[in-house]
C-alpha positions, 0 to 999 in steps of 0.5 A: 740535566735532571733538576736538582735541589739547590742544596744538593747541587752545592754539595756536588760542587763541593765534591767536584772541588775536592775530587775533580769529577765533573759535576755537570755530569754527576747525578744522584744515582752516581752518588748512590753507587759511590756510597755503595762502593765506599761501604763495600771497601769499608767491609760492609757486606752486600746485603747490609749495603742493599738494606742501607740503600733501600733495595727491596729485593736482594737481586737488585743492585 
């Protein structure tokens, strides 16, 4: 497993307690996708989400 900042690991553990995901398999990229999915469901358009997540090119996701 990738080495995570202890603070981020504690955050993943809290998320696990609330959502019942398996934090031993959770990783930063999964959280990034979850954030994008949430924003999309809140009505943000794809370009806004890409900008927020730091994508340099519109083709990347």
